[in-house]
DSSP file (Angstrom, degrees, kcal/mol; ACC not computed):
  #  RESIDUE AA STRUCTURE BP1 BP2  ACC     N-H-->O    O-->H-N    N-H-->O    O-->H-N    TCO  KAPPA ALPHA  PHI   PSI    X-CA   Y-CA   Z-CA
    1    1 A X    >         0   0    0      0, 0.0     3,-1.8     0, 0.0    21,-0.0   0.000 360.0 360.0 360.0 -21.3  189.7  216.5  122.7
    2    2 A X  T 3   +     0   0    0      1,-0.3    21,-0.0    20,-0.1    20,-0.0   0.801 360.0  53.4 -67.5 -28.8  189.4  217.7  119.1
    3    3 A X  T 3  S+     0   0    0      2,-0.0    -1,-0.3     0, 0.0     2,-0.0   0.542  85.8 111.4 -87.7  -0.1  193.0  219.1  119.3
    4    4 A X  S <  S-     0   0    0     -3,-1.8     5,-0.0     1,-0.1     2,-0.0  -0.342  76.9-102.0 -64.5 151.8  194.4  215.8  120.5
    5    5 A X    >>  -     0   0    0      1,-0.1     4,-1.3    -2,-0.0     3,-0.6  -0.281  23.5-114.4 -71.8 161.6  196.7  213.9  118.1
    6    6 A X  H 3> S+     0   0    0      1,-0.2     4,-2.6     2,-0.2     5,-0.2   0.862 118.6  62.8 -61.9 -36.9  195.5  211.0  116.0
    7    7 A X  H 3> S+     0   0    0      1,-0.2     4,-1.5     2,-0.2    -1,-0.2   0.836  97.2  57.1 -54.4 -35.3  198.0  208.9  118.1
    8    8 A X  H <> S+     0   0    0     -3,-0.6     4,-0.7     1,-0.2     3,-0.4   0.960 110.0  43.7 -63.7 -49.1  196.0  209.8  121.2
    9    9 A X  H >< S+     0   0    0     -4,-1.3     3,-1.1     1,-0.2     6,-0.3   0.903 110.3  54.6 -64.4 -41.9  192.8  208.3  119.7
   10   10 A X  H 3< S+     0   0    0     -4,-2.6    -1,-0.2     1,-0.3    -2,-0.2   0.815 103.5  56.9 -61.3 -28.8  194.6  205.3  118.4
   11   11 A X  H 3< S+     0   0    0     -4,-1.5     2,-0.3    -3,-0.4    -1,-0.3   0.707  96.5  78.0 -73.6 -22.9  195.9  204.5  121.8
   12   12 A X  S X< S-     0   0    0     -3,-1.1     3,-2.3    -4,-0.7     4,-0.2  -0.651  93.0-102.8 -95.7 143.0  192.4  204.4  123.3
   13   13 A X  T 3  S+     0   0    0     -2,-0.3    -1,-0.1     1,-0.3    -2,-0.1  -0.435 111.5   7.9 -61.6 132.6  190.0  201.4  123.0
   14   14 A X  T 3> S+     0   0    0     -2,-0.1     4,-1.8    -4,-0.1    -1,-0.3   0.667  92.1 139.3  71.5  13.6  187.4  202.4  120.4
   15   15 A X  H <>  +     0   0    0     -3,-2.3     4,-2.3    -6,-0.3    -5,-0.2   0.790  59.9  57.2 -65.7 -29.7  189.5  205.4  119.7
   16   16 A X  H  > S+     0   0    0     -4,-0.2     4,-2.3     2,-0.2    -1,-0.2   0.921 108.9  47.8 -67.2 -40.9  189.1  205.3  115.9
   17   17 A X  H  > S+     0   0    0      1,-0.2     4,-2.1     2,-0.2    -2,-0.2   0.905 111.5  50.1 -63.8 -38.5  185.3  205.5  116.2
   18   18 A X  H  X S+     0   0    0     -4,-1.8     4,-2.5     1,-0.2     5,-0.2   0.903 111.5  49.8 -65.4 -40.9  185.6  208.3  118.7
   19   19 A X  H  X S+     0   0    0     -4,-2.3     4,-2.5     1,-0.2     5,-0.4   0.898 110.0  49.1 -65.6 -41.0  187.9  210.2  116.3
   20   20 A X  H  X>S+     0   0    0     -4,-2.3     4,-1.8     2,-0.2     5,-0.8   0.880 112.5  48.6 -70.2 -36.4  185.6  209.7  113.4
   21   21 A X  I  X>S+     0   0    0     -4,-2.1     5,-2.2     3,-0.2     4,-0.8   0.922 115.2  44.0 -66.1 -45.0  182.6  211.0  115.4
   22   22 A X  I  <>S+     0   0    0     -4,-2.5     5,-0.6     3,-0.2    -2,-0.2   0.966 120.1  39.4 -66.7 -50.9  184.3  214.0  116.7
   23   23 A X  I  <5S+     0   0    0     -4,-2.5     4,-0.3    -5,-0.2    -2,-0.2   0.929 128.3  25.7 -70.1 -47.5  186.0  215.0  113.5
   24   24 A X  I  X5S+     0   0    0     -4,-1.8     4,-1.1    -5,-0.4    -3,-0.2   0.922 129.7  31.5 -88.4 -46.4  183.2  214.3  111.0
   25   25 A X  I  X<S+     0   0    0     -5,-0.8     4,-2.1    -4,-0.8     3,-0.4   0.978 122.7  43.0 -80.1 -58.1  179.9  214.5  112.8
   26   26 A X  I  ><S+     0   0    0     -5,-2.2     4,-1.9     1,-0.2    -3,-0.2   0.773 110.6  57.1 -64.6 -25.8  180.6  217.1  115.4
   27   27 A X  H  ><S+     0   0    0     -5,-0.6     4,-2.2    -4,-0.3    -1,-0.2   0.912 108.0  46.5 -66.2 -44.1  182.4  219.3  113.0
   28   28 A X  H  X S+     0   0    0     -4,-1.1     4,-2.0    -3,-0.4    -2,-0.2   0.877 112.5  50.7 -65.8 -38.8  179.4  219.5  110.8
   29   29 A X  H  X S+     0   0    0     -4,-2.1     4,-2.5     2,-0.2    -1,-0.2   0.870 109.3  52.3 -62.7 -38.1  177.2  220.2  113.8
   30   30 A X  H  X S+     0   0    0     -4,-1.9     4,-2.7     2,-0.2    -2,-0.2   0.924 110.3  45.5 -65.1 -45.8  179.5  222.9  114.9
   31   31 A X  H  X S+     0   0    0     -4,-2.2     4,-2.4     2,-0.2    -2,-0.2   0.863 112.8  52.7 -67.4 -33.9  179.5  224.7  111.5
   32   32 A X  H  X S+     0   0    0     -4,-2.0     4,-2.3     2,-0.2    -2,-0.2   0.961 112.2  44.1 -59.9 -54.1  175.7  224.4  111.3
   33   33 A X  H  X S+     0   0    0     -4,-2.5     4,-2.2     1,-0.2    -2,-0.2   0.885 113.2  51.7 -63.7 -41.3  175.3  225.9  114.8
   34   34 A X  H  X S+     0   0    0     -4,-2.7     4,-2.6     2,-0.2     5,-0.4   0.925 107.8  51.8 -61.6 -43.4  177.8  228.7  113.9
   35   35 A X  H  X S+     0   0    0     -4,-2.4     4,-2.0     1,-0.2    -2,-0.2   0.923 111.7  46.6 -55.0 -46.5  175.9  229.6  110.7
   36   36 A X  H  < S+     0   0    0     -4,-2.3    -1,-0.2     1,-0.2    -2,-0.2   0.878 113.5  50.8 -66.8 -35.0  172.7  229.9  112.6
   37   37 A X  H  < S+     0   0    0     -4,-2.2    -2,-0.2     1,-0.2    -1,-0.2   0.904 123.7  24.9 -69.9 -42.3  174.4  232.0  115.3
   38   38 A X  H  < S-     0   0    0     -4,-2.6     4,-0.5     1,-0.1    -2,-0.2   0.606 110.6-118.5-103.3 -11.9  176.1  234.5  113.1
   39   39 A X     X  -     0   0    0     -4,-2.0     4,-2.2    -5,-0.4     5,-0.2   0.016  29.5 -77.7  91.3 161.2  173.7  234.4  110.0
   40   40 A X  H  > S+     0   0    0      1,-0.2     4,-3.1     2,-0.2     5,-0.4   0.903 122.8  55.3 -58.9 -47.1  174.3  233.4  106.4
   41   41 A X  H  > S+     0   0    0      1,-0.2     4,-1.8     2,-0.2    -1,-0.2   0.926 113.4  38.9 -57.4 -50.5  176.0  236.6  105.3
   42   42 A X  H  > S+     0   0    0     -4,-0.5     4,-2.3     2,-0.2    -1,-0.2   0.883 115.0  54.5 -67.9 -37.8  178.7  236.7  107.9
   43   43 A X  H  X S+     0   0    0     -4,-2.2     4,-1.7    -8,-0.2    -2,-0.2   0.968 113.4  39.7 -60.6 -54.0  179.2  232.9  107.7
   44   44 A X  H  X S+     0   0    0     -4,-3.1     4,-2.6     1,-0.2    -1,-0.2   0.816 112.3  57.0 -68.7 -31.0  179.8  232.9  104.0
   45   45 A X  H  X S+     0   0    0     -4,-1.8     4,-2.4    -5,-0.4    -1,-0.2   0.912 107.8  48.3 -60.7 -44.8  181.8  236.1  104.1
   46   46 A X  H  X S+     0   0    0     -4,-2.3     4,-2.3     2,-0.2    -2,-0.2   0.851 108.8  52.5 -64.3 -36.1  184.1  234.5  106.6
   47   47 A X  H  X S+     0   0    0     -4,-1.7     4,-2.3     2,-0.2    -2,-0.2   0.944 112.2  46.4 -63.0 -50.0  184.5  231.3  104.4
   48   48 A X  H  X S+     0   0    0     -4,-2.6     4,-2.4     2,-0.2    -2,-0.2   0.892 113.4  48.0 -61.6 -40.0  185.4  233.5  101.4
   49   49 A X  H  X S+     0   0    0     -4,-2.4     4,-2.7     1,-0.2     5,-0.3   0.938 111.0  51.5 -69.0 -41.5  187.9  235.7  103.4
   50   50 A X  H  X S+     0   0    0     -4,-2.3     4,-2.3     1,-0.2    -2,-0.2   0.910 111.1  47.1 -59.8 -44.7  189.5  232.6  104.8
   51   51 A X  H  X S+     0   0    0     -4,-2.3     4,-1.6     2,-0.2    -1,-0.2   0.921 114.6  47.3 -62.4 -45.3  189.9  231.0  101.3
   52   52 A X  H  < S+     0   0    0     -4,-2.4    -2,-0.2     1,-0.2    -1,-0.2   0.904 120.1  38.0 -62.8 -41.7  191.4  234.3   99.9
   53   53 A X  H  < S+     0   0    0     -4,-2.7    -2,-0.2    -5,-0.2    -1,-0.2   0.830 127.0  29.6 -79.4 -35.0  193.7  234.8  102.8
   54   54 A X  H >< S+     0   0    0     -4,-2.3     3,-1.6    -5,-0.3    -3,-0.2   0.433  78.4 127.6-114.5   0.6  194.9  231.3  103.5
   55   55 A X  T 3< S+     0   0    0     -4,-1.6     3,-0.1     1,-0.3    -4,-0.0  -0.277  80.9  18.7 -62.4 151.3  194.7  229.3  100.3
   56   56 A X  T 3  S+     0   0    0      1,-0.2     2,-0.3     3,-0.0    -1,-0.3   0.642 112.3  97.8  65.1  16.9  197.9  227.5   99.4
   57   57 A X  S <  S-     0   0    0     -3,-1.6     2,-1.0     0, 0.0    -1,-0.2  -0.852  84.4-110.4-124.7 163.1  199.0  227.8  103.1
   58   58 A X        -     0   0    0     -2,-0.3     2,-0.3    -3,-0.1    -3,-0.1  -0.846  46.3-163.6 -91.5 105.3  199.0  225.6  106.1
   59   59 A X        -     0   0    0     -2,-1.0     2,-0.2    -5,-0.1    -5,-0.0  -0.640  12.3-132.2 -94.3 148.9  196.3  227.5  108.1
   60   60 A X    >>  -     0   0    0     -2,-0.3     3,-1.4     1,-0.1     4,-0.8  -0.652  27.8-110.7 -90.9 151.7  195.8  227.0  111.9
   61   61 A X  H >> S+     0   0    0      1,-0.3     4,-2.1    -2,-0.2     3,-0.9   0.874 117.4  63.0 -52.5 -36.2  192.2  226.5  113.2
   62   62 A X  H 3> S+     0   0    0      1,-0.3     4,-2.8     2,-0.2    -1,-0.3   0.826  93.5  62.8 -65.9 -26.2  192.4  230.0  114.9
   63   63 A X  H <> S+     0   0    0     -3,-1.4     4,-1.1     2,-0.2    -1,-0.3   0.885 106.6  42.8 -65.1 -35.4  192.8  231.6  111.5
   64   64 A X  H <X S+     0   0    0     -3,-0.9     4,-1.6    -4,-0.8    -2,-0.2   0.884 114.1  50.6 -75.3 -41.0  189.3  230.3  110.5
   65   65 A X  H  X S+     0   0    0     -4,-2.1     4,-2.0     1,-0.2    -2,-0.2   0.911 106.7  56.2 -65.0 -39.0  187.8  231.3  113.9
   66   66 A X  H  X S+     0   0    0     -4,-2.8     4,-2.3     1,-0.2    -1,-0.2   0.880 104.7  53.2 -60.1 -36.5  189.3  234.8  113.5
   67   67 A X  H  X S+     0   0    0     -4,-1.1     4,-2.7     1,-0.2    -1,-0.2   0.868 105.8  52.1 -67.7 -36.6  187.5  235.2  110.2
   68   68 A X  H  X S+     0   0    0     -4,-1.6     4,-2.1     2,-0.2     6,-0.3   0.886 111.2  48.6 -67.7 -35.5  184.2  234.3  111.7
   69   69 A X  H  X>S+     0   0    0     -4,-2.0     4,-1.4     2,-0.2     5,-1.2   0.922 112.8  46.6 -68.5 -40.4  184.8  236.9  114.4
   70   70 A X  H  <5S+     0   0    0     -4,-2.3    -2,-0.2     2,-0.2    -1,-0.2   0.943 115.0  46.4 -61.8 -49.9  185.7  239.6  111.9
   71   71 A X  H  <5S+     0   0    0     -4,-2.7    -1,-0.2     1,-0.2    -2,-0.2   0.867 117.7  42.2 -60.9 -39.5  182.8  238.8  109.6
   72   72 A X  H  <5S-     0   0    0     -4,-2.1    -1,-0.2    -5,-0.2    -2,-0.2   0.683 102.4-133.2 -85.3 -16.3  180.3  238.7  112.4
   73   73 A X  T  <5S+     0   0    0     -4,-1.4     2,-0.3     1,-0.2    -3,-0.2   0.764  71.5  85.5  68.4  27.6  181.8  241.8  114.1
   74   74 A X  S   <S-     0   0    0     -5,-1.2     2,-0.2    -6,-0.3    -2,-0.2  -0.999  83.4 -96.6-154.5 157.7  181.8  240.2  117.5
   75   75 A X        -     0   0    0     -2,-0.3     3,-0.2     1,-0.1     4,-0.1  -0.502  27.6-171.2 -70.0 137.8  183.8  237.9  119.8
   76   76 A X     >  +     0   0    0     -2,-0.2     4,-2.6     1,-0.1     3,-0.2   0.110  46.8 118.6-121.6  20.2  182.6  234.4  119.7
   77   77 A X  T  4 S+     0   0    0      1,-0.2    -1,-0.1     2,-0.2    -2,-0.0   0.834  76.7  52.4 -52.9 -39.1  184.7  232.9  122.6
   78   78 A X  T  4 S+     0   0    0      1,-0.2    -1,-0.2     2,-0.2    -2,-0.1   0.853 110.8  48.8 -69.5 -36.7  181.5  231.9  124.5
   79   79 A X  T  4        0   0    0      1,-0.2    -2,-0.2    -3,-0.2    -1,-0.2   0.944 360.0 360.0 -69.2 -43.5  180.3  230.0  121.4
   80   80 A X     <        0   0    0     -4,-2.6    -1,-0.2   -15,-0.0    -2,-0.2   0.540 360.0 360.0 -71.9 360.0  183.5  228.2  120.8
């Protein structure tokens, strides 16, 4: 559901609350779990690489996920 448009959530009863929960709460939980999974060094290296590569651009979510895979040296499909 995270890739659904804002309009999708607005059309559903209680959709604004669901959107807020998914985007703000679950995103933070995802990044916490990812950091624990790949370790601090790989996590922060990915963030730095993503910033250097994609700053001033419109980046797709996959761009960030690719950086986590490169920095950790492994596929993270099962985690995502």
